[in-house]
PDB file of N, CA, C and O in Angstrom:
ATOM      1  N   UNK A   1      10.042  12.483   1.784  1.00  0.00           N
ATOM      2  CA  UNK A   1       8.520  12.482   0.978  1.00  0.00           C
ATOM      3  C   UNK A   1       7.254  12.484   1.885  1.00  0.00           C
ATOM      4  O   UNK A   1       7.088  11.786   2.885  1.00  0.00           O
ATOM      5  N   UNK A   2       6.312  13.478   1.307  1.00  0.00           N
ATOM      6  CA  UNK A   2       5.222  13.559   1.876  1.00  0.00           C
ATOM      7  C   UNK A   2       4.131  12.620   2.510  1.00  0.00           C
ATOM      8  O   UNK A   2       3.733  11.619   1.914  1.00  0.00           O
ATOM      9  N   UNK A   3       3.777  12.906   3.456  1.00  0.00           N
ATOM     10  CA  UNK A   3       2.810  12.023   4.291  1.00  0.00           C
ATOM     11  C   UNK A   3       1.799  11.335   3.155  1.00  0.00           C
ATOM     12  O   UNK A   3       1.629  11.854   2.052  1.00  0.00           O
ATOM     13  N   UNK A   4       1.294  10.370   3.480  1.00  0.00           N
ATOM     14  CA  UNK A   4       0.331   9.829   2.556  1.00  0.00           C
ATOM     15  C   UNK A   4       0.391   9.646   0.791  1.00  0.00           C
ATOM     16  O   UNK A   4      -0.538   9.394   0.024  1.00  0.00           O
ATOM     17  N   UNK A   5       1.612   9.840   0.542  1.00  0.00           N
ATOM     18  CA  UNK A   5       2.104   9.308  -0.750  1.00  0.00           C
ATOM     19  C   UNK A   5       1.500   8.248  -1.303  1.00  0.00           C
ATOM     20  O   UNK A   5       1.927   7.256  -0.712  1.00  0.00           O
ATOM     21  N   UNK A   6       0.584   7.880  -2.285  1.00  0.00           N
ATOM     22  CA  UNK A   6       0.242   6.651  -2.684  1.00  0.00           C
ATOM     23  C   UNK A   6       1.507   5.781  -3.640  1.00  0.00           C
ATOM     24  O   UNK A   6       2.499   6.290  -4.162  1.00  0.00           O
ATOM     25  N   UNK A   7       1.219   4.784  -3.651  1.00  0.00           N
ATOM     26  CA  UNK A   7       2.254   3.712  -4.122  1.00  0.00           C
ATOM     27  C   UNK A   7       2.586   4.134  -5.788  1.00  0.00           C
ATOM     28  O   UNK A   7       3.693   3.984  -6.305  1.00  0.00           O
ATOM     29  N   UNK A   8       1.446   4.657  -6.449  1.00  0.00           N
ATOM     30  CA  UNK A   8       1.920   5.139  -7.796  1.00  0.00           C
ATOM     31  C   UNK A   8       2.606   6.412  -7.813  1.00  0.00           C
ATOM     32  O   UNK A   8       3.473   6.702  -8.636  1.00  0.00           O
ATOM     33  N   UNK A   9       2.162   7.229  -6.806  1.00  0.00           N
ATOM     34  CA  UNK A   9       3.023   8.737  -6.795  1.00  0.00           C
ATOM     35  C   UNK A   9       4.456   8.663  -6.442  1.00  0.00           C
ATOM     36  O   UNK A   9       5.315   9.374  -6.963  1.00  0.00           O
ATOM     37  N   UNK A  10       4.721   7.588  -5.346  1.00  0.00           N
ATOM     38  CA  UNK A  10       5.834   6.969  -4.997  1.00  0.00           C
ATOM     39  C   UNK A  10       7.055   6.846  -6.204  1.00  0.00           C
ATOM     40  O   UNK A  10       8.104   7.472  -6.353  1.00  0.00           O
ATOM     41  N   UNK A  11       6.362   5.648  -7.057  1.00  0.00           N
ATOM     42  CA  UNK A  11       6.802   5.114  -8.177  1.00  0.00           C
ATOM     43  C   UNK A  11       7.225   6.489  -9.299  1.00  0.00           C
ATOM     44  O   UNK A  11       8.343   6.807  -9.705  1.00  0.00           O
ATOM     45  N   UNK A  12       6.119   7.010  -9.542  1.00  0.00           N
ATOM     46  CA  UNK A  12       6.437   8.049 -10.698  1.00  0.00           C
ATOM     47  C   UNK A  12       7.278   8.874 -10.113  1.00  0.00           C
ATOM     48  O   UNK A  12       7.486   9.802 -10.894  1.00  0.00           O
ATOM     49  N   UNK A  13       7.965   9.027  -8.969  1.00  0.00           N
ATOM     50  CA  UNK A  13       8.676  10.073  -8.456  1.00  0.00           C
ATOM     51  C   UNK A  13      10.101   9.367  -8.634  1.00  0.00           C
ATOM     52  O   UNK A  13      11.104  10.010  -8.946  1.00  0.00           O
ATOM     53  N   UNK A  14      10.100   8.047  -8.417  1.00  0.00           N
ATOM     54  CA  UNK A  14      11.438   7.281  -8.415  1.00  0.00           C
ATOM     55  C   UNK A  14      11.672   7.604 -10.003  1.00  0.00           C
ATOM     56  O   UNK A  14      12.704   8.158 -10.382  1.00  0.00           O
ATOM     57  N   UNK A  15      10.547   7.183 -10.968  1.00  0.00           N
ATOM     58  CA  UNK A  15      10.864   7.415 -12.308  1.00  0.00           C
ATOM     59  C   UNK A  15      12.034   8.674 -12.737  1.00  0.00           C
ATOM     60  O   UNK A  15      13.155   8.690 -13.245  1.00  0.00           O
ATOM     61  N   UNK A  16      11.083   9.662 -12.226  1.00  0.00           N
ATOM     62  CA  UNK A  16      11.621  11.132 -12.363  1.00  0.00           C
ATOM     63  C   UNK A  16      12.968  11.261 -11.923  1.00  0.00           C
ATOM     64  O   UNK A  16      13.863  11.681 -12.657  1.00  0.00           O
ATOM     65  N   UNK A  17      13.160  10.846 -10.527  1.00  0.00           N
ATOM     66  CA  UNK A  17      14.724  10.756  -9.845  1.00  0.00           C
ATOM     67  C   UNK A  17      15.796   9.947 -10.884  1.00  0.00           C
ATOM     68  O   UNK A  17      16.935  10.377 -11.071  1.00  0.00           O
ATOM     69  N   UNK A  18      15.242   8.630 -11.579  1.00  0.00           N
ATOM     70  CA  UNK A  18      16.355   7.982 -12.044  1.00  0.00           C
ATOM     71  C   UNK A  18      16.404   8.807 -13.498  1.00  0.00           C
ATOM     72  O   UNK A  18      17.457   8.750 -14.134  1.00  0.00           O
ATOM     73  N   UNK A  19      15.377   9.505 -13.985  1.00  0.00           N
ATOM     74  CA  UNK A  19      15.723  10.163 -15.284  1.00  0.00           C
ATOM     75  C   UNK A  19      16.632  11.123 -15.128  1.00  0.00           C
ATOM     76  O   UNK A  19      17.367  11.534 -16.025  1.00  0.00           O
ATOM     77  N   UNK A  20      16.612  11.534 -13.916  1.00  0.00           N
ATOM     78  CA  UNK A  20      17.342  13.012 -13.545  1.00  0.00           C
ATOM     79  C   UNK A  20      18.820  12.649 -13.477  1.00  0.00           C
ATOM     80  O   UNK A  20      19.658  13.310 -14.090  1.00  0.00           O
ATOM     81  N   UNK A  21      19.109  11.675 -12.783  1.00  0.00           N
ATOM     82  CA  UNK A  21      20.143  11.078 -12.343  1.00  0.00           C
ATOM     83  C   UNK A  21      20.901  10.327 -13.586  1.00  0.00           C
ATOM     84  O   UNK A  21      22.111  10.101 -13.548  1.00  0.00           O
ATOM     85  N   UNK A  22      20.124   9.987 -14.619  1.00  0.00           N
ATOM     86  CA  UNK A  22      20.809   9.285 -15.689  1.00  0.00           C
ATOM     87  C   UNK A  22      21.098  10.408 -16.761  1.00  0.00           C
ATOM     88  O   UNK A  22      21.994  10.216 -17.583  1.00  0.00           O
ATOM     89  N   UNK A  23      20.343  11.606 -16.776  1.00  0.00           N
ATOM     90  CA  UNK A  23      20.991  12.607 -17.340  1.00  0.00           C
ATOM     91  C   UNK A  23      22.277  12.957 -17.277  1.00  0.00           C
ATOM     92  O   UNK A  23      22.948  13.305 -18.249  1.00  0.00           O
ATOM     93  N   UNK A  24      22.677  12.875 -16.092  1.00  0.00           N
ATOM     94  CA  UNK A  24      24.261  13.192 -15.194  1.00  0.00           C
ATOM     95  C   UNK A  24      24.165  14.658 -15.412  1.00  0.00           C
ATOM     96  O   UNK A  24      25.137  15.225 -15.911  1.00  0.00           O
ATOM     97  N   UNK A  25      23.382  15.157 -15.179  1.00  0.00           N
ATOM     98  CA  UNK A  25      23.731  16.876 -15.357  1.00  0.00           C
ATOM     99  C   UNK A  25      23.435  17.435 -14.147  1.00  0.00           C
ATOM    100  O   UNK A  25      23.308  18.654 -14.258  1.00  0.00           O
ATOM    101  N   UNK A  26      23.224  16.906 -12.686  1.00  0.00           N
ATOM    102  CA  UNK A  26      22.953  17.339 -11.674  1.00  0.00           C
ATOM    103  C   UNK A  26      24.019  17.083 -11.194  1.00  0.00           C
ATOM    104  O   UNK A  26      24.681  16.071 -11.423  1.00  0.00           O
ATOM    105  N   UNK A  27      24.430  18.400 -10.132  1.00  0.00           N
ATOM    106  CA  UNK A  27      25.366  18.379  -9.547  1.00  0.00           C
ATOM    107  C   UNK A  27      25.667  17.103  -8.198  1.00  0.00           C
ATOM    108  O   UNK A  27      24.690  16.574  -7.668  1.00  0.00           O
ATOM    109  N   UNK A  28      27.056  16.739  -7.780  1.00  0.00           N
ATOM    110  CA  UNK A  28      27.075  15.931  -6.832  1.00  0.00           C
ATOM    111  C   UNK A  28      25.921  16.134  -5.422  1.00  0.00           C
ATOM    112  O   UNK A  28      25.375  15.224  -4.798  1.00  0.00           O
ATOM    113  N   UNK A  29      25.805  17.445  -5.226  1.00  0.00           N
ATOM    114  CA  UNK A  29      25.377  17.675  -3.889  1.00  0.00           C
ATOM    115  C   UNK A  29      23.782  17.034  -4.273  1.00  0.00           C
ATOM    116  O   UNK A  29      23.194  16.223  -3.558  1.00  0.00           O
ATOM    117  N   UNK A  30      23.385  17.456  -5.236  1.00  0.00           N
ATOM    118  CA  UNK A  30      21.701  17.136  -5.836  1.00  0.00           C
ATOM    119  C   UNK A  30      21.759  15.883  -6.123  1.00  0.00           C
ATOM    120  O   UNK A  30      20.695  15.266  -6.077  1.00  0.00           O
ATOM    121  N   UNK A  31      22.652  15.358  -6.392  1.00  0.00           N
ATOM    122  CA  UNK A  31      22.380  13.813  -6.648  1.00  0.00           C
ATOM    123  C   UNK A  31      22.695  12.752  -5.490  1.00  0.00           C
ATOM    124  O   UNK A  31      22.395  11.566  -5.632  1.00  0.00           O
ATOM    125  N   UNK A  32      23.312  13.242  -4.345  1.00  0.00           N
ATOM    126  CA  UNK A  32      23.259  12.660  -3.472  1.00  0.00           C
ATOM    127  C   UNK A  32      21.704  13.205  -2.277  1.00  0.00           C
ATOM    128  O   UNK A  32      21.347  12.378  -1.438  1.00  0.00           O
ATOM    129  N   UNK A  33      21.136  14.241  -2.339  1.00  0.00           N
ATOM    130  CA  UNK A  33      19.933  14.334  -2.121  1.00  0.00           C
ATOM    131  C   UNK A  33      18.685  13.507  -2.954  1.00  0.00           C
ATOM    132  O   UNK A  33      17.570  13.124  -2.601  1.00  0.00           O
ATOM    133  N   UNK A  34      19.430  13.429  -4.217  1.00  0.00           N
ATOM    134  CA  UNK A  34      17.887  12.549  -4.911  1.00  0.00           C
ATOM    135  C   UNK A  34      18.211  10.834  -4.789  1.00  0.00           C
ATOM    136  O   UNK A  34      17.338   9.981  -4.951  1.00  0.00           O
ATOM    137  N   UNK A  35      19.490  10.571  -4.505  1.00  0.00           N
ATOM    138  CA  UNK A  35      19.477   9.346  -3.873  1.00  0.00           C
ATOM    139  C   UNK A  35      18.963   9.101  -2.793  1.00  0.00           C
ATOM    140  O   UNK A  35      18.404   8.009  -2.691  1.00  0.00           O
ATOM    141  N   UNK A  36      18.972  10.059  -1.573  1.00  0.00           N
ATOM    142  CA  UNK A  36      18.392   9.391  -0.712  1.00  0.00           C
ATOM    143  C   UNK A  36      16.887   9.650  -0.400  1.00  0.00           C
ATOM    144  O   UNK A  36      16.279   9.088   0.510  1.00  0.00           O
ATOM    145  N   UNK A  37      16.429  10.440  -1.140  1.00  0.00           N
ATOM    146  CA  UNK A  37      15.151  10.589  -1.694  1.00  0.00           C
ATOM    147  C   UNK A  37      14.606   9.357  -2.182  1.00  0.00           C
ATOM    148  O   UNK A  37      13.561   8.891  -1.728  1.00  0.00           O
ATOM    149  N   UNK A  38      15.322   8.775  -3.154  1.00  0.00           N
ATOM    150  CA  UNK A  38      14.920   7.679  -3.893  1.00  0.00           C
ATOM    151  C   UNK A  38      15.318   6.210  -2.884  1.00  0.00           C
ATOM    152  O   UNK A  38      14.746   5.127  -3.014  1.00  0.00           O
ATOM    153  N   UNK A  39      15.902   6.366  -2.358  1.00  0.00           N
ATOM    154  CA  UNK A  39      16.202   5.463  -1.171  1.00  0.00           C
ATOM    155  C   UNK A  39      14.951   5.115  -0.076  1.00  0.00           C
ATOM    156  O   UNK A  39      14.726   4.010   0.418  1.00  0.00           O
ATOM    157  N   UNK A  40      14.253   6.287   0.145  1.00  0.00           N
ATOM    158  CA  UNK A  40      13.234   6.457   1.129  1.00  0.00           C
ATOM    159  C   UNK A  40      11.798   5.969   0.282  1.00  0.00           C
ATOM    160  O   UNK A  40      10.991   5.285   0.911  1.00  0.00           O
ATOM    161  N   UNK A  41      11.551   6.272  -0.902  1.00  0.00           N
ATOM    162  CA  UNK A  41      10.560   5.854  -1.728  1.00  0.00           C
ATOM    163  C   UNK A  41      10.482   4.366  -1.928  1.00  0.00           C
ATOM    164  O   UNK A  41       9.474   3.660  -1.883  1.00  0.00           O
ATOM    165  N   UNK A  42      11.965   3.951  -2.202  1.00  0.00           N
ATOM    166  CA  UNK A  42      11.799   2.546  -2.542  1.00  0.00           C
ATOM    167  C   UNK A  42      11.526   1.661  -1.156  1.00  0.00           C
ATOM    168  O   UNK A  42      10.970   0.566  -1.232  1.00  0.00           O
ATOM    169  N   UNK A  43      11.919   2.170  -0.002  1.00  0.00           N
ATOM    170  CA  UNK A  43      11.562   1.641   1.251  1.00  0.00           C
ATOM    171  C   UNK A  43      10.130   1.538   1.635  1.00  0.00           C
ATOM    172  O   UNK A  43       9.651   0.561   2.211  1.00  0.00           O
ATOM    173  N   UNK A  44       9.262   2.945   1.167  1.00  0.00           N
ATOM    174  CA  UNK A  44       7.792   2.792   1.225  1.00  0.00           C
ATOM    175  C   UNK A  44       7.195   1.987  -0.124  1.00  0.00           C
ATOM    176  O   UNK A  44       6.070   1.488  -0.143  1.00  0.00           O
ATOM    177  N   UNK A  45       7.882   1.956  -0.942  1.00  0.00           N
ATOM    178  CA  UNK A  45       7.095   1.191  -2.231  1.00  0.00           C
ATOM    179  C   UNK A  45       7.212  -0.330  -1.654  1.00  0.00           C
ATOM    180  O   UNK A  45       6.183  -0.986  -1.492  1.00  0.00           O
ATOM    181  N   UNK A  46       8.659  -0.940  -1.309  1.00  0.00           N
ATOM    182  CA  UNK A  46       8.564  -2.354  -0.664  1.00  0.00           C
ATOM    183  C   UNK A  46       7.349  -2.687   0.636  1.00  0.00           C
ATOM    184  O   UNK A  46       6.621  -3.679   0.688  1.00  0.00           O
ATOM    185  N   UNK A  47       7.391  -1.763   1.429  1.00  0.00           N
ATOM    186  CA  UNK A  47       6.301  -1.700   2.139  1.00  0.00           C
ATOM    187  C   UNK A  47       4.869  -1.962   1.826  1.00  0.00           C
ATOM    188  O   UNK A  47       4.134  -2.841   2.275  1.00  0.00           O
ATOM    189  N   UNK A  48       4.614  -0.977   0.927  1.00  0.00           N
ATOM    190  CA  UNK A  48       3.290  -0.908   0.377  1.00  0.00           C
ATOM    191  C   UNK A  48       3.041  -2.386  -0.424  1.00  0.00           C
ATOM    192  O   UNK A  48       1.894  -2.826  -0.493  1.00  0.00           O
ATOM    193  N   UNK A  49       4.008  -3.016  -0.938  1.00  0.00           N
ATOM    194  CA  UNK A  49       4.066  -4.145  -1.610  1.00  0.00           C
ATOM    195  C   UNK A  49       3.688  -5.534  -0.796  1.00  0.00           C
ATOM    196  O   UNK A  49       2.847  -6.401  -1.033  1.00  0.00           O
ATOM    197  N   UNK A  50       4.790  -5.361   0.406  1.00  0.00           N
ATOM    198  CA  UNK A  50       4.425  -6.212   1.474  1.00  0.00           C
ATOM    199  C   UNK A  50       3.203  -6.223   1.841  1.00  0.00           C
ATOM    200  O   UNK A  50       2.536  -7.254   1.756  1.00  0.00           O
ATOM    201  N   UNK A  51       2.804  -5.309   2.215  1.00  0.00           N
ATOM    202  CA  UNK A  51       1.140  -5.365   2.707  1.00  0.00           C
ATOM    203  C   UNK A  51       0.290  -5.841   1.822  1.00  0.00           C
ATOM    204  O   UNK A  51      -0.569  -6.655   2.162  1.00  0.00           O
ATOM    205  N   UNK A  52       0.404  -5.422   0.623  1.00  0.00           N
ATOM    206  CA  UNK A  52      -0.472  -5.921  -0.516  1.00  0.00           C
ATOM    207  C   UNK A  52      -0.460  -7.462  -0.683  1.00  0.00           C
ATOM    208  O   UNK A  52      -1.512  -8.056  -0.923  1.00  0.00           O
ATOM    209  N   UNK A  53       0.782  -8.148  -0.552  1.00  0.00           N
ATOM    210  CA  UNK A  53       0.938  -9.406  -0.893  1.00  0.00           C
ATOM    211  C   UNK A  53       0.271 -10.371   0.183  1.00  0.00           C
ATOM    212  O   UNK A  53      -0.271 -11.458  -0.019  1.00  0.00           O
ATOM    213  N   UNK A  54       0.498  -9.519   1.670  1.00  0.00           N
ATOM    214  CA  UNK A  54      -0.216 -10.185   2.873  1.00  0.00           C
ATOM    215  C   UNK A  54      -1.754 -10.341   2.875  1.00  0.00           C
ATOM    216  O   UNK A  54      -2.348 -11.147   3.591  1.00  0.00           O
ATOM    217  N   UNK A  55      -2.410  -9.388   1.899  1.00  0.00           N
ATOM    218  CA  UNK A  55      -3.777  -9.092   1.680  1.00  0.00           C
ATOM    219  C   UNK A  55      -4.190 -10.441   0.433  1.00  0.00           C
ATOM    220  O   UNK A  55      -5.279 -11.004   0.547  1.00  0.00           O
ATOM    221  N   UNK A  56      -3.486 -10.739  -0.391  1.00  0.00           N
ATOM    222  CA  UNK A  56      -4.084 -11.269  -1.344  1.00  0.00           C
ATOM    223  C   UNK A  56      -4.350 -12.850  -0.999  1.00  0.00           C
ATOM    224  O   UNK A  56      -3.542 -13.513  -0.349  1.00  0.00           O
ATOM    225  N   UNK A  57      -5.467 -13.324  -1.465  1.00  0.00           N
ATOM    226  CA  UNK A  57      -6.316 -14.292  -1.109  1.00  0.00           C
ATOM    227  C   UNK A  57      -5.936 -15.333  -2.458  1.00  0.00           C
ATOM    228  O   UNK A  57      -5.513 -14.873  -3.518  1.00  0.00           O
ATOM    229  N   UNK A  58      -6.146 -16.682  -2.241  1.00  0.00           N
ATOM    230  CA  UNK A  58      -6.210 -17.372  -3.463  1.00  0.00           C
ATOM    231  C   UNK A  58      -7.550 -18.328  -3.228  1.00  0.00           C
ATOM    232  O   UNK A  58      -7.577 -19.008  -2.202  1.00  0.00           O
ATOM    233  N   UNK A  59      -8.509 -18.383  -4.032  1.00  0.00           N
ATOM    234  CA  UNK A  59      -9.590 -18.623  -4.185  1.00  0.00           C
ATOM    235  C   UNK A  59      -9.400 -20.385  -4.734  1.00  0.00           C
ATOM    236  O   UNK A  59      -8.454 -20.498  -5.513  1.00  0.00           O
ATOM    237  N   UNK A  60      -9.994 -21.445  -4.500  1.00  0.00           N
ATOM    238  CA  UNK A  60     -10.005 -22.680  -5.148  1.00  0.00           C
ATOM    239  C   UNK A  60     -11.180 -23.281  -5.069  1.00  0.00           C
ATOM    240  O   UNK A  60     -12.006 -23.039  -4.189  1.00  0.00           O
ATOM    241  N   UNK A  61     -11.320 -24.069  -5.952  1.00  0.00           N
ATOM    242  CA  UNK A  61     -12.818 -25.217  -5.972  1.00  0.00           C
ATOM    243  C   UNK A  61     -12.470 -26.090  -5.086  1.00  0.00           C
ATOM    244  O   UNK A  61     -11.281 -26.298  -4.847  1.00  0.00           O
ATOM    245  N   UNK A  62     -13.482 -26.752  -4.445  1.00  0.00           N
ATOM    246  CA  UNK A  62     -13.449 -27.845  -3.685  1.00  0.00           C
ATOM    247  C   UNK A  62     -14.148 -29.050  -4.448  1.00  0.00           C
ATOM    248  O   UNK A  62     -14.912 -28.810  -5.383  1.00  0.00           O
ATOM    249  N   UNK A  63     -13.922 -30.136  -4.107  1.00  0.00           N
ATOM    250  CA  UNK A  63     -14.528 -31.395  -4.651  1.00  0.00           C
ATOM    251  C   UNK A  63     -15.896 -31.470  -4.770  1.00  0.00           C
ATOM    252  O   UNK A  63     -16.450 -32.203  -5.589  1.00  0.00           O
ATOM    253  N   UNK A  64     -16.690 -30.476  -3.702  1.00  0.00           N
ATOM    254  CA  UNK A  64     -17.953 -30.294  -3.690  1.00  0.00           C
ATOM    255  C   UNK A  64     -18.541 -29.636  -4.044  1.00  0.00           C
ATOM    256  O   UNK A  64     -19.757 -29.603  -3.852  1.00  0.00           O
ATOM    257  N   UNK A  65     -17.708 -28.641  -4.883  1.00  0.00           N
ATOM    258  CA  UNK A  65     -18.462 -27.733  -5.814  1.00  0.00           C
ATOM    259  C   UNK A  65     -18.276 -26.165  -5.157  1.00  0.00           C
ATOM    260  O   UNK A  65     -18.559 -25.280  -5.964  1.00  0.00           O
ATOM    261  N   UNK A  66     -17.988 -25.856  -4.267  1.00  0.00           N
ATOM    262  CA  UNK A  66     -17.859 -24.695  -3.384  1.00  0.00           C
ATOM    263  C   UNK A  66     -16.417 -24.266  -3.277  1.00  0.00           C
ATOM    264  O   UNK A  66     -15.494 -25.034  -3.546  1.00  0.00           O
ATOM    265  N   UNK A  67     -16.245 -23.026  -2.879  1.00  0.00           N
ATOM    266  CA  UNK A  67     -15.094 -22.248  -2.928  1.00  0.00           C
ATOM    267  C   UNK A  67     -14.267 -22.241  -1.418  1.00  0.00           C
ATOM    268  O   UNK A  67     -14.679 -22.101  -0.267  1.00  0.00           O
ATOM    269  N   UNK A  68     -13.070 -22.433  -1.921  1.00  0.00           N
ATOM    270  CA  UNK A  68     -12.565 -22.198  -0.460  1.00  0.00           C
ATOM    271  C   UNK A  68     -11.434 -21.416  -0.546  1.00  0.00           C
ATOM    272  O   UNK A  68     -10.525 -21.798  -1.283  1.00  0.00           O
ATOM    273  N   UNK A  69     -11.317 -20.301   0.128  1.00  0.00           N
ATOM    274  CA  UNK A  69     -10.158 -19.049   0.436  1.00  0.00           C
ATOM    275  C   UNK A  69      -9.114 -19.568   1.316  1.00  0.00           C
ATOM    276  O   UNK A  69      -9.100 -20.021   2.461  1.00  0.00           O
ATOM    277  N   UNK A  70      -8.437 -19.401   0.604  1.00  0.00           N
ATOM    278  CA  UNK A  70      -6.770 -19.508   1.607  1.00  0.00           C
ATOM    279  C   UNK A  70      -5.611 -18.309   1.361  1.00  0.00           C
ATOM    280  O   UNK A  70      -5.549 -17.582   0.370  1.00  0.00           O
ATOM    281  N   UNK A  71      -4.848 -18.299   2.348  1.00  0.00           N
ATOM    282  CA  UNK A  71      -3.424 -17.218   1.511  1.00  0.00           C
ATOM    283  C   UNK A  71      -2.904 -17.538   0.569  1.00  0.00           C
ATOM    284  O   UNK A  71      -2.652 -18.734   0.425  1.00  0.00           O
ATOM    285  N   UNK A  72      -2.562 -16.648  -0.377  1.00  0.00           N
ATOM    286  CA  UNK A  72      -1.839 -17.412  -1.512  1.00  0.00           C
ATOM    287  C   UNK A  72      -0.157 -17.134  -0.805  1.00  0.00           C
ATOM    288  O   UNK A  72       0.204 -16.234  -0.046  1.00  0.00           O
ATOM    289  N   UNK A  73       0.484 -18.053  -1.276  1.00  0.00           N
ATOM    290  CA  UNK A  73       1.941 -18.324  -1.216  1.00  0.00           C
ATOM    291  C   UNK A  73       2.797 -17.958  -2.189  1.00  0.00           C
ATOM    292  O   UNK A  73       3.997 -18.211  -2.083  1.00  0.00           O
TER     293      UNK A  73
END
């Protein structure tokens, strides 16, 4: 996978790989290479999602009318 690929680009490539594999026309060698690429892309996407999840904050109202920011669980 090229460096600096965005989450959206990785997801699009995963969709392309899935379509190719579902067609069943790829040779065994090509299927294995596509599977390996997909595994790398999945790992990348999981990392991006985990990073985004850690950045999400929850904003709640306090009884005095002010807002409080806390980690989202």
